[in-house]
ROMIDO-881332 format. One record per residue: residue number from 1; x, y, z of N, C-alpha, C, O in turn; residue in three letters. Coordinates in steps of 0.1 Angstrom, whole numbers, padded with zeros to 4 digits. Layout:
N
+-----+-------+-------+-------+-------+-------+-------+-------+-------+-------+-------+-------+-------+--------+
: num :   nxx :   nyy :   nzz :  caxx :  cayy :  cazz :   cxx :   cyy :   czz :   oxx :   oyy :   ozz : residu :
+-----+-------+-------+-------+-------+-------+-------+-------+-------+-------+-------+-------+-------+--------+
: NUM :     X :     Y :     Z :     X :     Y :     Z :     X :     Y :     Z :     X :     Y :     Z :    ala :
...
+-----+-------+-------+-------+-------+-------+-------+-------+-------+-------+-------+-------+-------+--------+
! end
This chain:
154
+-----+-------+-------+-------+-------+-------+-------+-------+-------+-------+-------+-------+-------+--------+
: num :   nxx :   nyy :   nzz :  caxx :  cayy :  cazz :   cxx :   cyy :   czz :   oxx :   oyy :   ozz : residu :
+-----+-------+-------+-------+-------+-------+-------+-------+-------+-------+-------+-------+-------+--------+
:   1 : -0119 : -0506 : -0356 : -0121 : -0513 : -0344 : -0116 : -0503 : -0332 : -0123 : -0498 : -0323 :    met :
:   2 : -0101 : -0503 : -0334 : -0094 : -0488 : -0325 : -0102 : -0478 : -0324 : -0103 : -0472 : -0313 :    arg :
:   3 : -0106 : -0475 : -0332 : -0119 : -0459 : -0334 : -0127 : -0460 : -0322 : -0128 : -0451 : -0314 :    lys :
:   4 : -0134 : -0473 : -0323 : -0144 : -0476 : -0313 : -0141 : -0478 : -0298 : -0150 : -0478 : -0289 :    gly :
:   5 : -0127 : -0480 : -0297 : -0119 : -0481 : -0284 : -0119 : -0469 : -0279 : -0126 : -0466 : -0269 :    arg :
:   6 : -0112 : -0462 : -0287 : -0109 : -0447 : -0282 : -0121 : -0439 : -0276 : -0121 : -0432 : -0265 :    asn :
:   7 : -0132 : -0441 : -0285 : -0144 : -0438 : -0282 : -0151 : -0441 : -0271 : -0156 : -0432 : -0265 :    ile :
:   8 : -0154 : -0453 : -0265 : -0159 : -0459 : -0254 : -0153 : -0453 : -0239 : -0158 : -0450 : -0228 :    ser :
:   9 : -0134 : -0455 : -0246 : -0127 : -0452 : -0234 : -0125 : -0433 : -0233 : -0116 : -0426 : -0228 :    gln :
:  10 : -0137 : -0428 : -0243 : -0135 : -0416 : -0236 : -0147 : -0413 : -0231 : -0148 : -0403 : -0223 :    lys :
:  11 : -0157 : -0419 : -0233 : -0168 : -0418 : -0228 : -0171 : -0427 : -0212 : -0178 : -0423 : -0203 :    phe :
:  12 : -0165 : -0437 : -0212 : -0162 : -0438 : -0201 : -0155 : -0428 : -0191 : -0162 : -0423 : -0183 :    ile :
:  13 : -0146 : -0425 : -0191 : -0135 : -0412 : -0186 : -0143 : -0401 : -0180 : -0144 : -0396 : -0169 :    gly :
:  14 : -0149 : -0400 : -0194 : -0165 : -0385 : -0188 : -0173 : -0393 : -0177 : -0172 : -0388 : -0165 :    arg :
:  15 : -0179 : -0402 : -0179 : -0190 : -0410 : -0170 : -0183 : -0407 : -0154 : -0189 : -0401 : -0145 :    ala :
:  16 : -0170 : -0412 : -0153 : -0163 : -0411 : -0142 : -0162 : -0401 : -0139 : -0166 : -0397 : -0128 :    leu :
:  17 : -0158 : -0397 : -0148 : -0152 : -0377 : -0139 : -0166 : -0367 : -0135 : -0165 : -0358 : -0126 :    tyr :
:  18 : -0178 : -0369 : -0141 : -0195 : -0367 : -0142 : -0197 : -0371 : -0124 : -0200 : -0364 : -0115 :    leu :
:  19 : -0194 : -0387 : -0126 : -0195 : -0396 : -0109 : -0185 : -0390 : -0098 : -0186 : -0393 : -0086 :    phe :
:  20 : -0177 : -0381 : -0103 : -0169 : -0378 : -0087 : -0161 : -0389 : -0089 : -0155 : -0388 : -0078 :    gly :
:  21 : -0156 : -0401 : -0096 : -0148 : -0411 : -0096 : -0135 : -0406 : -0098 : -0126 : -0410 : -0092 :    leu :
:  22 : -0135 : -0395 : -0109 : -0114 : -0394 : -0117 : -0122 : -0379 : -0117 : -0133 : -0374 : -0120 :    met :
:  23 : -0105 : -0375 : -0111 : -0106 : -0363 : -0116 : -0102 : -0363 : -0128 : -0098 : -0372 : -0135 :    asp :
:  24 : -0102 : -0340 : -0131 : -0102 : -0337 : -0142 : -0090 : -0346 : -0148 : -0081 : -0353 : -0143 :    gly :
:  25 : -0097 : -0343 : -0166 : -0089 : -0349 : -0175 : -0074 : -0347 : -0179 : -0074 : -0338 : -0187 :    val :
:  26 : -0065 : -0349 : -0177 : -0046 : -0348 : -0178 : -0052 : -0343 : -0191 : -0059 : -0348 : -0200 :    lys :
:  27 : -0041 : -0325 : -0188 : -0040 : -0314 : -0203 : -0026 : -0319 : -0205 : -0016 : -0320 : -0197 :    lys :
:  28 : -0029 : -0323 : -0219 : -0015 : -0321 : -0233 : -0003 : -0316 : -0224 : -0005 : -0306 : -0217 :    lys :
:  29 :  0008 : -0323 : -0223 :  0026 : -0317 : -0216 :  0028 : -0316 : -0227 :  0022 : -0323 : -0236 :    glu :
:  30 :  0036 : -0307 : -0229 :  0048 : -0307 : -0243 :  0049 : -0290 : -0242 :  0043 : -0282 : -0235 :    gly :
:  31 :  0058 : -0287 : -0253 :  0059 : -0272 : -0259 :  0042 : -0264 : -0261 :  0032 : -0270 : -0263 :    pro :
:  32 :  0045 : -0253 : -0259 :  0034 : -0249 : -0265 :  0034 : -0245 : -0275 :  0044 : -0242 : -0281 :    ser :
:  33 :  0018 : -0243 : -0283 :  0018 : -0243 : -0301 :  0020 : -0226 : -0301 :  0016 : -0221 : -0312 :    ser :
:  34 :  0026 : -0216 : -0291 :  0026 : -0202 : -0295 :  0034 : -0197 : -0287 :  0028 : -0198 : -0276 :    phe :
:  35 :  0047 : -0190 : -0284 :  0050 : -0181 : -0280 :  0047 : -0168 : -0280 :  0048 : -0158 : -0287 :    asn :
:  36 :  0042 : -0170 : -0265 :  0031 : -0153 : -0258 :  0044 : -0145 : -0257 :  0042 : -0133 : -0260 :    ala :
:  37 :  0054 : -0147 : -0255 :  0071 : -0135 : -0258 :  0070 : -0131 : -0269 :  0062 : -0122 : -0269 :    glu :
:  38 :  0072 : -0132 : -0275 :  0077 : -0133 : -0292 :  0064 : -0124 : -0295 :  0065 : -0111 : -0296 :    ser :
:  39 :  0050 : -0131 : -0297 :  0035 : -0122 : -0299 :  0035 : -0108 : -0297 :  0034 : -0099 : -0305 :    ile :
:  40 :  0038 : -0108 : -0278 :  0036 : -0095 : -0271 :  0052 : -0086 : -0272 :  0052 : -0074 : -0271 :    leu :
:  41 :  0061 : -0093 : -0274 :  0069 : -0083 : -0282 :  0070 : -0075 : -0296 :  0075 : -0063 : -0297 :    leu :
:  42 :  0065 : -0083 : -0305 :  0055 : -0080 : -0320 :  0039 : -0069 : -0321 :  0034 : -0063 : -0330 :    lys :
:  43 :  0036 : -0071 : -0306 :  0029 : -0061 : -0302 :  0033 : -0052 : -0302 :  0031 : -0043 : -0311 :    ala :
:  44 :  0040 : -0050 : -0289 :  0050 : -0034 : -0285 :  0053 : -0031 : -0294 :  0048 : -0020 : -0297 :    asn :
:  45 :  0060 : -0036 : -0302 :  0066 : -0029 : -0318 :  0061 : -0025 : -0326 :  0066 : -0019 : -0335 :    asn :
:  46 :  0047 : -0026 : -0326 :  0039 : -0021 : -0335 :  0029 : -0012 : -0324 :  0023 : -0003 : -0330 :    ala :
:  47 :  0027 : -0012 : -0315 :  0027 : -0001 : -0306 :  0034 :  0010 : -0312 :  0029 :  0018 : -0320 :    met :
:  48 :  0045 :  0007 : -0307 :  0056 :  0016 : -0306 :  0060 :  0023 : -0322 :  0057 :  0034 : -0327 :    arg :
:  49 :  0064 :  0017 : -0325 :  0067 :  0021 : -0341 :  0057 :  0025 : -0352 :  0058 :  0028 : -0364 :    ser :
:  50 :  0045 :  0025 : -0345 :  0032 :  0028 : -0357 :  0022 :  0040 : -0346 :  0012 :  0048 : -0349 :    glu :
:  51 :  0025 :  0038 : -0339 :  0019 :  0044 : -0326 :  0004 :  0043 : -0325 : -0004 :  0053 : -0324 :    glu :
:  52 :  0001 :  0029 : -0326 : -0014 :  0024 : -0329 : -0018 :  0022 : -0320 : -0025 :  0012 : -0321 :    leu :
:  53 : -0019 :  0026 : -0308 : -0026 :  0033 : -0298 : -0030 :  0049 : -0300 : -0042 :  0052 : -0297 :    tyr :
:  54 : -0025 :  0057 : -0303 : -0033 :  0072 : -0314 : -0046 :  0070 : -0318 : -0054 :  0078 : -0315 :    arg :
:  55 : -0049 :  0060 : -0324 : -0068 :  0054 : -0333 : -0076 :  0052 : -0318 : -0077 :  0041 : -0313 :    ser :
:  56 : -0079 :  0059 : -0314 : -0094 :  0058 : -0302 : -0106 :  0040 : -0311 : -0113 :  0031 : -0307 :    ala :
:  57 : -0101 :  0044 : -0323 : -0107 :  0027 : -0328 : -0100 :  0022 : -0331 : -0099 :  0022 : -0344 :    asp :
:  58 : -0090 :  0014 : -0326 : -0082 :  0007 : -0324 : -0086 : -0010 : -0319 : -0085 : -0013 : -0307 :    leu :
:  59 : -0090 : -0020 : -0330 : -0092 : -0033 : -0325 : -0087 : -0040 : -0317 : -0080 : -0031 : -0311 :    thr :
:  60 : -0084 : -0048 : -0312 : -0078 : -0060 : -0311 : -0071 : -0073 : -0321 : -0062 : -0080 : -0319 :    ile :
:  61 : -0081 : -0072 : -0331 : -0083 : -0077 : -0342 : -0073 : -0067 : -0346 : -0061 : -0070 : -0344 :    thr :
:  62 : -0073 : -0056 : -0351 : -0061 : -0049 : -0361 : -0056 : -0054 : -0353 : -0055 : -0066 : -0355 :    gln :
:  63 : -0050 : -0049 : -0343 : -0037 : -0054 : -0333 : -0027 : -0068 : -0338 : -0015 : -0069 : -0341 :    leu :
:  64 : -0040 : -0079 : -0337 : -0032 : -0090 : -0340 : -0029 : -0093 : -0352 : -0019 : -0099 : -0355 :    ala :
:  65 : -0037 : -0088 : -0362 : -0030 : -0085 : -0375 : -0018 : -0079 : -0378 : -0009 : -0082 : -0387 :    arg :
:  66 : -0018 : -0069 : -0370 : -0002 : -0066 : -0370 :  0011 : -0073 : -0363 :  0023 : -0071 : -0362 :    lys :
:  67 :  0003 : -0081 : -0359 :  0017 : -0088 : -0350 :  0013 : -0101 : -0356 :  0018 : -0110 : -0349 :    thr :
:  68 :  0007 : -0107 : -0367 :  0012 : -0116 : -0376 : -0004 : -0126 : -0368 : -0007 : -0135 : -0376 :    gly :
:  69 : -0010 : -0126 : -0359 : -0022 : -0139 : -0352 : -0035 : -0133 : -0347 : -0036 : -0121 : -0346 :    thr :
:  70 : -0043 : -0140 : -0344 : -0053 : -0137 : -0341 : -0056 : -0128 : -0325 : -0048 : -0123 : -0317 :    asn :
:  71 : -0069 : -0130 : -0327 : -0074 : -0120 : -0313 : -0065 : -0129 : -0299 : -0056 : -0127 : -0291 :    arg :
:  72 : -0077 : -0144 : -0304 : -0073 : -0153 : -0297 : -0063 : -0157 : -0284 : -0064 : -0162 : -0273 :    thr :
:  73 : -0055 : -0150 : -0294 : -0037 : -0163 : -0296 : -0040 : -0143 : -0283 : -0044 : -0140 : -0271 :    tyr :
:  74 : -0037 : -0137 : -0291 : -0032 : -0123 : -0288 : -0038 : -0119 : -0269 : -0030 : -0113 : -0261 :    leu :
:  75 : -0049 : -0121 : -0266 : -0063 : -0122 : -0258 : -0052 : -0130 : -0246 : -0050 : -0124 : -0235 :    ser :
:  76 : -0047 : -0143 : -0249 : -0043 : -0152 : -0244 : -0030 : -0146 : -0236 : -0029 : -0145 : -0224 :    lys :
:  77 : -0021 : -0142 : -0247 : -0006 : -0132 : -0243 : -0012 : -0119 : -0234 : -0003 : -0114 : -0227 :    cys :
:  78 : -0022 : -0115 : -0234 : -0025 : -0107 : -0224 : -0030 : -0111 : -0206 : -0030 : -0105 : -0196 :    phe :
:  79 : -0036 : -0126 : -0212 : -0038 : -0129 : -0198 : -0028 : -0138 : -0191 : -0029 : -0141 : -0179 :    arg :
:  80 : -0021 : -0141 : -0198 : -0007 : -0151 : -0190 :  0001 : -0140 : -0184 :  0007 : -0142 : -0173 :    leu :
:  81 :  0002 : -0124 : -0193 :  0012 : -0111 : -0179 : -0002 : -0102 : -0177 : -0004 : -0090 : -0179 :    his :
:  82 : -0012 : -0113 : -0172 : -0022 : -0102 : -0164 : -0024 : -0091 : -0165 : -0019 : -0082 : -0158 :    asn :
:  83 : -0031 : -0089 : -0176 : -0041 : -0075 : -0179 : -0047 : -0079 : -0193 : -0044 : -0090 : -0199 :    thr :
:  84 : -0055 : -0071 : -0197 : -0060 : -0073 : -0209 : -0060 : -0066 : -0222 : -0055 : -0054 : -0222 :    asn :
:  85 : -0064 : -0071 : -0229 : -0064 : -0056 : -0245 : -0067 : -0042 : -0237 : -0058 : -0033 : -0239 :    tyr :
:  86 : -0076 : -0039 : -0230 : -0082 : -0019 : -0229 : -0069 : -0019 : -0223 : -0060 : -0015 : -0231 :    val :
:  87 : -0067 : -0023 : -0210 : -0051 : -0018 : -0199 : -0036 : -0014 : -0204 : -0028 : -0006 : -0200 :    asp :
:  88 : -0037 : -0028 : -0216 : -0024 : -0028 : -0226 : -0021 : -0015 : -0232 : -0011 : -0008 : -0229 :    tyr :
:  89 : -0032 : -0013 : -0241 : -0029 : -0006 : -0249 : -0037 :  0015 : -0242 : -0037 :  0026 : -0248 :    val :
:  90 : -0043 :  0012 : -0228 : -0045 :  0023 : -0225 : -0032 :  0027 : -0212 : -0032 :  0038 : -0206 :    asn :
:  91 : -0024 :  0019 : -0210 : -0011 :  0020 : -0208 : -0004 :  0030 : -0216 :  0001 :  0040 : -0211 :    glu :
:  92 : -0004 :  0024 : -0232 :  0001 :  0035 : -0235 : -0001 :  0046 : -0241 :  0007 :  0053 : -0247 :    phe :
:  93 : -0019 :  0047 : -0237 : -0021 :  0061 : -0244 : -0014 :  0072 : -0232 : -0010 :  0084 : -0234 :    arg :
:  94 : -0016 :  0062 : -0218 : -0016 :  0075 : -0205 : -0002 :  0080 : -0206 :  0000 :  0092 : -0204 :    val :
:  95 :  0006 :  0072 : -0209 :  0017 :  0073 : -0207 :  0026 :  0089 : -0214 :  0033 :  0099 : -0211 :    lys :
:  96 :  0017 :  0081 : -0232 :  0020 :  0101 : -0241 :  0017 :  0111 : -0238 :  0024 :  0121 : -0238 :    leu :
:  97 : -0003 :  0112 : -0231 : -0006 :  0122 : -0224 : -0001 :  0126 : -0209 : -0008 :  0134 : -0203 :    ala :
:  98 :  0008 :  0122 : -0204 :  0016 :  0125 : -0193 :  0031 :  0131 : -0198 :  0039 :  0138 : -0191 :    lys :
:  99 :  0033 :  0126 : -0211 :  0044 :  0135 : -0219 :  0039 :  0147 : -0225 :  0047 :  0156 : -0227 :    ser :
: 100 :  0025 :  0149 : -0229 :  0022 :  0162 : -0236 :  0019 :  0168 : -0229 :  0021 :  0180 : -0233 :    leu :
: 101 :  0011 :  0168 : -0212 :  0009 :  0183 : -0206 :  0026 :  0182 : -0200 :  0028 :  0193 : -0194 :    ile :
: 102 :  0037 :  0173 : -0200 :  0043 :  0176 : -0195 :  0054 :  0185 : -0200 :  0063 :  0192 : -0195 :    glu :
: 103 :  0049 :  0182 : -0214 :  0058 :  0196 : -0229 :  0048 :  0207 : -0229 :  0036 :  0209 : -0231 :    asn :
: 104 :  0065 :  0219 : -0227 :  0054 :  0231 : -0226 :  0046 :  0237 : -0241 :  0038 :  0246 : -0243 :    lys :
: 105 :  0050 :  0230 : -0249 :  0052 :  0234 : -0262 :  0029 :  0232 : -0263 :  0021 :  0238 : -0271 :    ala :
: 106 :  0026 :  0222 : -0252 :  0020 :  0222 : -0252 :  0003 :  0226 : -0236 : -0008 :  0221 : -0233 :    asn :
: 107 :  0012 :  0237 : -0232 :  0004 :  0238 : -0222 : -0009 :  0249 : -0224 : -0012 :  0255 : -0215 :    glu :
: 108 : -0016 :  0251 : -0238 : -0022 :  0250 : -0242 : -0034 :  0245 : -0246 : -0046 :  0250 : -0248 :    asn :
: 109 : -0030 :  0238 : -0245 : -0042 :  0225 : -0251 : -0049 :  0217 : -0237 : -0043 :  0211 : -0228 :    lys :
: 110 : -0063 :  0219 : -0238 : -0069 :  0214 : -0230 : -0070 :  0198 : -0226 : -0069 :  0189 : -0234 :    ser :
: 111 : -0072 :  0196 : -0215 : -0069 :  0180 : -0214 : -0080 :  0174 : -0226 : -0074 :  0165 : -0232 :    ile :
: 112 : -0094 :  0176 : -0233 : -0100 :  0172 : -0241 : -0090 :  0165 : -0249 : -0089 :  0153 : -0251 :    thr :
: 113 : -0082 :  0179 : -0257 : -0079 :  0181 : -0266 : -0062 :  0168 : -0263 : -0059 :  0161 : -0273 :    glu :
: 114 : -0056 :  0168 : -0251 : -0047 :  0161 : -0247 : -0050 :  0143 : -0248 : -0042 :  0134 : -0252 :    ile :
: 115 : -0064 :  0141 : -0243 : -0067 :  0134 : -0246 : -0075 :  0128 : -0255 : -0082 :  0119 : -0250 :    ser :
: 116 : -0076 :  0131 : -0269 : -0077 :  0130 : -0286 : -0063 :  0125 : -0290 : -0060 :  0115 : -0295 :    glu :
: 117 : -0055 :  0137 : -0286 : -0044 :  0134 : -0291 : -0036 :  0119 : -0286 : -0024 :  0117 : -0290 :    leu :
: 118 : -0041 :  0112 : -0278 : -0035 :  0105 : -0271 : -0047 :  0086 : -0275 : -0045 :  0074 : -0274 :    ser :
: 119 : -0057 :  0092 : -0279 : -0060 :  0077 : -0282 : -0072 :  0077 : -0280 : -0081 :  0072 : -0288 :    gly :
: 120 : -0073 :  0083 : -0266 : -0086 :  0082 : -0258 : -0105 :  0085 : -0267 : -0109 :  0095 : -0273 :    phe :
: 121 : -0110 :  0076 : -0263 : -0122 :  0076 : -0268 : -0127 :  0087 : -0263 : -0133 :  0093 : -0272 :    pro :
: 122 : -0128 :  0094 : -0251 : -0135 :  0101 : -0247 : -0127 :  0107 : -0230 : -0119 :  0100 : -0223 :    asn :
: 123 : -0130 :  0123 : -0227 : -0116 :  0127 : -0218 : -0127 :  0124 : -0204 : -0129 :  0133 : -0195 :    pro :
: 124 : -0132 :  0114 : -0204 : -0137 :  0108 : -0190 : -0129 :  0094 : -0191 : -0124 :  0090 : -0180 :    arg :
: 125 : -0127 :  0087 : -0201 : -0119 :  0076 : -0199 : -0111 :  0077 : -0199 : -0105 :  0067 : -0195 :    ser :
: 126 : -0100 :  0090 : -0202 : -0087 :  0088 : -0200 : -0081 :  0101 : -0185 : -0069 :  0106 : -0183 :    phe :
: 127 : -0095 :  0104 : -0178 : -0095 :  0111 : -0170 : -0093 :  0099 : -0158 : -0091 :  0102 : -0146 :    ser :
: 128 : -0094 :  0090 : -0162 : -0101 :  0078 : -0146 : -0092 :  0067 : -0153 : -0094 :  0056 : -0147 :    lys :
: 129 : -0081 :  0068 : -0165 : -0070 :  0056 : -0166 : -0061 :  0068 : -0162 : -0049 :  0063 : -0163 :    cys :
: 130 : -0060 :  0077 : -0160 : -0046 :  0088 : -0153 : -0048 :  0089 : -0141 : -0040 :  0090 : -0133 :    phe :
: 131 : -0060 :  0090 : -0139 : -0057 :  0089 : -0122 : -0056 :  0078 : -0119 : -0049 :  0076 : -0109 :    tyr :
: 132 : -0063 :  0065 : -0127 : -0053 :  0048 : -0118 : -0041 :  0047 : -0119 : -0037 :  0039 : -0111 :    asn :
: 133 : -0030 :  0056 : -0129 : -0021 :  0054 : -0130 : -0008 :  0060 : -0118 :  0003 :  0056 : -0113 :    lys :
: 134 : -0017 :  0074 : -0120 : -0010 :  0086 : -0113 : -0013 :  0091 : -0100 : -0006 :  0100 : -0095 :    tyr :
: 135 : -0021 :  0086 : -0096 : -0033 :  0092 : -0087 : -0037 :  0104 : -0084 : -0039 :  0107 : -0072 :    gly :
: 136 : -0040 :  0113 : -0095 : -0041 :  0130 : -0096 : -0050 :  0123 : -0107 : -0054 :  0112 : -0110 :    lys :
: 137 : -0050 :  0136 : -0111 : -0064 :  0138 : -0125 : -0056 :  0145 : -0136 : -0046 :  0151 : -0135 :    thr :
: 138 : -0062 :  0144 : -0148 : -0049 :  0150 : -0153 : -0050 :  0166 : -0153 : -0040 :  0173 : -0155 :    pro :
: 139 : -0061 :  0172 : -0151 : -0061 :  0183 : -0145 : -0053 :  0189 : -0134 : -0047 :  0200 : -0135 :    ser :
: 140 : -0054 :  0182 : -0125 : -0049 :  0182 : -0114 : -0028 :  0182 : -0116 : -0020 :  0189 : -0110 :    gln :
: 141 : -0025 :  0170 : -0126 : -0014 :  0174 : -0130 : -0010 :  0181 : -0135 :  0001 :  0185 : -0133 :    phe :
: 142 : -0019 :  0186 : -0146 : -0015 :  0198 : -0159 : -0012 :  0209 : -0147 : -0002 :  0217 : -0146 :    lys :
: 143 : -0022 :  0206 : -0138 : -0019 :  0227 : -0128 : -0007 :  0229 : -0117 : -0003 :  0240 : -0114 :    arg :
: 144 :  0001 :  0215 : -0111 :  0014 :  0214 : -0106 :  0024 :  0213 : -0124 :  0032 :  0222 : -0125 :    glu :
: 145 :  0023 :  0205 : -0133 :  0035 :  0213 : -0136 :  0034 :  0232 : -0142 :  0042 :  0239 : -0137 :    val :
: 146 :  0025 :  0237 : -0149 :  0023 :  0245 : -0150 :  0028 :  0255 : -0137 :  0033 :  0266 : -0140 :    leu :
: 147 :  0027 :  0250 : -0122 :  0033 :  0259 : -0114 :  0048 :  0257 : -0108 :  0054 :  0264 : -0099 :    ala :
: 148 :  0054 :  0244 : -0114 :  0066 :  0237 : -0115 :  0075 :  0249 : -0123 :  0086 :  0254 : -0120 :    arg :
: 149 :  0068 :  0251 : -0134 :  0075 :  0258 : -0147 :  0072 :  0273 : -0146 :  0080 :  0280 : -0154 :    ala :
: 150 :  0061 :  0281 : -0138 :  0062 :  0296 : -0131 :  0074 :  0292 : -0120 :  0082 :  0300 : -0122 :    thr :
: 151 :  0078 :  0284 : -0110 :  0091 :  0291 : -0097 :  0100 :  0295 : -0104 :  0102 :  0292 : -0116 :    leu :
: 152 :  0106 :  0305 : -0096 :  0117 :  0311 : -0099 :  0132 :  0299 : -0100 :  0134 :  0289 : -0094 :    pro :
: 153 :  0141 :  0304 : -0109 :  0151 :  0294 : -0107 :  0162 :  0301 : -0100 :  0163 :  0313 : -0102 :    arg :
: 154 :  0171 :  0294 : -0092 :  0181 :  0299 : -0084 :  0194 :  0294 : -0087 :  0204 :  0298 : -0081 :    phe :
+-----+-------+-------+-------+-------+-------+-------+-------+-------+-------+-------+-------+-------+--------+
! end
């Protein structure tokens, strides 16, 4: 008998909502079923310690497995921090690429090689991400680094 009452209450509530006579259904209140901060901390640790971002084939599912969650929760964590999976991973890649360009040992490496070492799937996406982050193309940045290195020091 109780089950029938719950079904009819839900039906009436939905009908009232559809006719505009009732506001949206209240969301359940209380503690969240997952801790976004904890999941992102695990993701950051896995990305840094294992350098997962260096693989161009890295997927959100693989990263979720490393953090002990699933892709849905991980994606929700990214949304809560106003980002998405691709931007999150590319942030690590761009920072690595910048440090590779600045490293004197890599001055003979091409931009394509640096993009591959950083985990970008292709040089075009690398250039676009680098430009969005630093306001200049990787080639421009590399020229500036090389020019600074050749300036005489007093």
